[in-house]
Structure formats: C-alpha cells, structure tokens
N, C-alpha and C positions, 0 to 999 in steps of 0.2 A: 707520597702524591698523587704516584701514579694512580692507586688503588680508588684515592678519592677521586680524581681525574675522572678515572671510568664509572664509578657512583653518580660524579652527576653527571655524565651523561647519557645514563640511563634513566635518570630521575626526571630529566629534560626531556626524554624520550617518550617517555611514560604520560610527562605531562599534554606533550600533545595530542595526543591520543585523547585525553578527557573531553575534547569537547561534541564529541558525538557525533562526528560527522563519516566512521567509516563505519560499515556494515558488514560482518560473515567471517569466518572461519578462514580457508582457504580459499575462496571466492567470493573476493571484498572488493564492495561498493564506498566509495568516495565520493562522495558531490559537494559542491561549490553553488554560491549565487545567490543570491535576493530577489522577489516578485519582480520590482522595477529598478531592478539594476539591469546593466546591458545586454548581461548573460548570463545563464546558467550553467555548469556540467558537469562532469562525473567519468572518473577514472575508475574504468572493471578492472582488476587485476585478481590474477592465475584462472584468466579462463582459457580453454586445451586450446591447443595449437591446431593447426590445421582442417579448420572447421570452414566449410564454405557458409558464408553469410547471405542469409536472405533479405538485401534489402527489403522488397516488396513487404514481409511479412513484420520488419520495425516499424513501416509508415502504418499501415493497418494500425499495429497498436498504439499507438501516436495520434491518429486521427480517431480513434477509438475514445481516448484520455483527454481529449485537447476541449477549450471551451466555446462556448457562444451555438454550442446543440440544444436546441430545444428551449423553448418560452420560459422553462424555469432557472435555466440556466445564466451566470456572469453573460454580457456580452461581449466578454473580451475578447480579442481575436488575434488569434497568435500561430503561424504558418508550421512551427515545430519541427520544424523539420533539421533533425540532428547532423553536428557538420565531425564525423570520426578524422583526429589528427595524428590517432598510434594504433597499434595493435592490426589493424587490419592492410592487407597488402596482397594487391591483385582478386581481390573478394574474398580471402580467407585469413581468418587469423593469424597473426606471428607465433603467440604465447608470452607477446609483451605485453604488458598493459595499453588497454583499449583507451583511449581517453577521446573524450565528443564533450561538445561545445553545443550550444541552444540559446539563438538569442530571442531575446527580447522584442516585439519591433512594435506594441499595442499598450506600452506601460504611459500611464500617465500618473505618476507621484502626485500632481498638484489637486487630484483628486481628495488629497488628505491635509492639504495645507491649512484647512478651519479644527483639524481636529491634536496640532503640536501642543502638547503642554498636559494633555486630557486621555484619561482614563477608558477603555472603553469597554464593556462588560464583556465579562467571559474571554478578553481576546488576551494574547499568549504573551503581551508587550507589558501586562503587569511586572509578569515573572520574570521577564527578563532584565525591564527595570535592575527589580531587586538584586538580579544574577551579574550583571553589566554593566548596570550605572548610565543606559541608555535605553534608546527605545526605537525602533525605524518604523515610523508612520507609514510608510510607502507600502498599504498592502498588505503588512502584516513581517515585511522584508523577511528572513532568512525561513521565519515556521510558518508562510505562507504556503496553501496548495500548490502553491506556482511549483515548488521543488519538486513536484511527484513525477513530473513531467522527466525526471532525470534517473528514477528510480524504474519508470516504462521502459525507456530505451535499451537499459540493464535487464533488466527482467524479461524483454523482446528475444533478448542473444540466450538467456540462461532456458527460455523455454523452447527456441530451436534446437537449442542443444539436445533436450531431454525430451525432442519429438523423435531423438534418432533415436531410443531406447523406449521407444511406445510408451510413452508418459505424458498424460492430458491434462489441462489443468482449465477451470469453465469455474467460475462466477456469476451469480446474478442478485440481483432485488429480492428479498424476498420478505421486506416491513418498509414500508414506508410512515411517518405518525403510530395509528393506533389501528392502522389495514394492512393484513398477513395475508403473504399470498399463500396457494397450495404447491410447492415445489415439491414433484416426485425427482426420484432420478434422472428418470426421462426427461429431464427437461431444462435439463444443463448441456444443452446444443448450441455455440454462439451466433451463428448464425443466427437463430431462433432469440438470445435473447438481443445478443445487438439492433435487432429489427424494429426490436423497442426503446422510445426514446427515453422508459425510464428505465431499461434493463430489465425489466419484470417480465419473462416469461410464462404467467398466470395473464389472460390477457382480461378476465373481470376483475380482477383484484387490482390490474394498471388503469383500467378506467376510474376504479374509487379514490385508487393513488391523485389518478393525475385529476379527479374534480377537489380533494382534501388543497393541492398544491394550489390550486387556481384561490379559492378562497385565500390563505395564507397567501399569496402574493399578494393579492386586494387589500389584505390587512398590511402589509406591510412587515407580515410576522415569517417563520421559518418552521424546520422542526426536522427530525433526525430519522434514522433508519436502521435498515441491518443489512449487510451484502454475506449473501452463506457462499461458498465455496467447495468443490468436488473436484479431489484429485485423483485418475488414477490410471495403474499403469506403474507404478511404485513395486520395486521388489523386495520383501520381507527382509526382516534386519537392517534397513538404514537409520540412523540416528545414535546416540548415545545414552547409556542409563542411567547416568547421576546429572549433569548440572546442562549437557547441553543436548538434555531431548527433542526429542524430534518436535513435541508439541510447545515446548519451552521454545525453544527458537521460532518457531510460526507464531508465538503469541507476540516476541521483542518485535517480529516482523511489521507485525500487523495494528499493533498500541504504538508503532515507530509511523505511525498514517498519521497525518494531520485530523483532528476530529475523534480520531477513534477513542469509544472509552469502557470496552466489554470483548474479552474472546470468549470461545466454550468451542468443544473439540468433540464429537461422537454427542453424548447426549447430552450431555453439558452440563448447565446449571439443575436442568431436568430430574436428575443421573441422583439428587440431593433427597427427591422426595421416594424415592424407587425402592422397590424391594433388591437384596441379590441376587433372590431367586431368579426375577424380570430381567434385571439388568445383568447378568451374567451372560458373556455371551458362550455356548457349548461351543466345542468342538467335534467334524464328522472329517468321513472320510470320504470329498467328493472328488469326481475328475481326476484321478489317480495322486490326489493331495490330501496332506489333512489341510481343512479351512474351517475357522470359526463358522457355522451356523446363520448368526448375525454378525449386526455391526455395529452393537451399544458402543463401542470401543469408538469406534471413526476412525478404523483403520491404524492404531495407535497401541502397544500396551508397553507399556515398561519403559516409555521415552523413546518404542524403538518400533517401524512400521513392520503391518499381520502380512501384508501384500493386498489388505481388501482396499475399498476406496476411502482416503481421508476425509473425514467431514469435518468441515468447521465454521463458524459462524463471528462475522466483527461487528457490532455496535457501532453508529455516529450518534455524536451531538447534533443537536440544531447549529445551523449557521453561525456566528454569534452575531455578524452584521446586518442590523435589521433595517428595515425603513420608520420604522415609527421610534415616536421620541424615548430617548430614555435619560434615567439621573444618573448619576456619576460624577468623579471630582476630579481635579485637576491636579498636581503634582504637589501644590499647596493645600490642598485639603479644600480649595472651596466648592461648594456644589454645582453642579450644571446639569442642566437638561441639553442631551447632545443627539441628533439623528444622525447619523450616518450617512453619505452620500456614496457615490461608484457605483462598480458595478459587484452586484453578489448576486449567487446562488438561492434560493430558497427553499432545496435538500440538494447538501454537497453529496448524498448517498449515490445515487447512478451512476455520476464520473469516479466515485471511489472502487468501482467496480474491476476498471484494468487496472489499478494501483493495489488492488487486492491479489490480483493474477499476477503480474509482475515479482510481488514483495514473494509471493507462495515459492513460483519458478526459483529465485533467487536461492533460497533457506533450501530447494531441494537439490537443485544442481549443484549447492555448495555439498552439503551430506552427500551426497551420491559420488563426488572429489573425494572429502575426506573416506569414506568406504573401500577407495581404492576401484569403482565399478568404472568409473572415467576418469580418462590419464590422455595426458598431451598426446596429441596426433591420435588417438584415440578412435579407430572407424569401423 
C-alpha cells in the first residue's frame, strides 16, 4: 500500500510537469499568466546567491521588448515593471526562488468579443481547443507573445550573471520578408542594433525592410523574418554530449518562442550543400592555445562549446492576425469570412530580438551552473 502511495505521488508529480511551463535543468524558469488577464509572472529557481542585481539593466531589457515601439508594432502600451516578491533582499539574490509579477495594464479582452466560436487561421487556438477543450480568445491567452515579458526578466538576470564571467550575448534582425541584411561579427553591437527601429544594424537593408513593412501594413498583411545571435566568452567544455547538447538546449529555447519556425547554428542548413573539405574547421596553435582556424561549427562540437563565438539563427513566421479578410469556420464547421480587429504587429521579428537574447542567456547560465563554473555565492 505504501509503495503504491509513493508511486501515485510520483506519477502525479510527473503529470504536474507535463504542462510545459517550466524551462531549464538546474536554473529553472516557471511562468504563468495570460495576455489579457490581470498579470503575468515567473519564478526563477536555482539562481546563485550573493549576486548584486542591476535593476536598471532589467528595466533596459524590458524597455527593449515592450510593445508600442515603432509604426509596425502593436499599439498596446504596457509599463512592464516587474515586482519582485521573493529571492532578492537588499539588492542581492538570496539563493531562494526569485518570484516576480508583471501587471497587465492595457488589456482589452473586448477587442476579441466577435471572434468567439471561430477558429482564426494559423492561430494556436485550434490546437488548444483540441487539447484542452476550449480556447482563450483574449489575444491568444497563454500562447500570446505577451508571456515573453517573463522570459526577458529572467533572461536579464541570467545575462547579468554571465557578464561577471565575460560572456556577452547580442542578437539582431538579419532578415525581414525577402530582404536580407549583411551582418558581420562587428555588427553585433547592442547600442547600434537597438538604435534601429527594426533592430537591424545594416542601414541600407533596414530601409528596404521599412519600405516592405509599410506596403504590407497598408494592405493589412504581415511577414516573418530571421533573428541572428552571437554569444562570446563561453569557455570551451560547456554542454553535454548526448541529449543535453548545448545546441539542442538552445534549439529548444528558441523554438519555444512564439512564432518560431526554424533554428540553425554555425553554417546550419547551408552545410548540407557543402563539401567536408570546405566545411571542416582545421585546428591551429595560436595565441598559446589550440583553436579552430575557422568557425563553420558555430562554436559547438559534439554538443560541447569550443570556446569560439556561438552563432545561431531563428526564423519566425508571419503574424497570423491580419487586417484583411480571411475565410475560416466556426466550431460547428460553418464557413465565415473573418476580419481580425485589435492591435497587432506587421512583423514580430524586431520585438523577438531581446527574447532571443534572454532565452540564450538562460541556456548558457544553466549550462555554466551544471558545469560547476557558477556556484552559490561565487564571486
């Protein structure tokens, strides 16, 4: 009987994690809340103690993510000031779970009143209805990009922690629609990137992107794009060789972002058309160390970091909420022409840049902790 009780308790505990609202191995983020509910929030567990938190740095990260910046973004206006309720005392982390709340001030669930009972094309609501037996029409509910504000708070903390060890993470927009930008390594400068409304450091490409988005906005249409990310300062030897490979965890982190449709690192899919003689990274002895002479591998070999910059890209689909009429059906299968109202982005990609940086920071910090390179009260 006792064994059966413990087995039942373990099984219930296992089921409690099946909802997929917790991310990470030793540094674990749990998030909660819906787009048009009263608030969203998170709990970051496993963060080292004794770390001085830079509140201004968190505010800057939130400012870069929040909506309402630029003519192609949703007009929703949120202050996005996190309220920390545990885990930080007198400006320092205590080692206890860091819990925080973010109020939803500018939520307008009434914008979606006319959509009840209808399946919006390419929205997650259809799949949610199949899984849970209902759909949250209020801006997508739990599947809304609003939830990413939680990730940015946690990611800002992780990025500050990594900064102590000389690790930097910078992302930018490298493509919108069919417009591709030239992004050399020297272009990954946050100040330069975030000075651009489209988060693209290639000024000429950004002008073409702007023209494309202006055309799409006028037509009531949307488009997708690509975010490129560069991580420097990660020591060689971070990551695991089989299921918890560094690139696998990065891929999971990125593919868990709303609207993400693809991930590659290093040469990525281009490697499929390469010859081994061109793709291999020969080793050389330079600066008193053995290093790859090139970086087609993107800073990772066999799931483990090489010490070279980690380079990856994330592709995002077009925003599903269009200003033009689309044909769909209701829950009874009746056909209807639907026009979605409310406040929506023409392209979500520029706002995804700080989210990509945040998720990358959480992954790298998690692996640094797993490797024993970051410990509690490790100054």
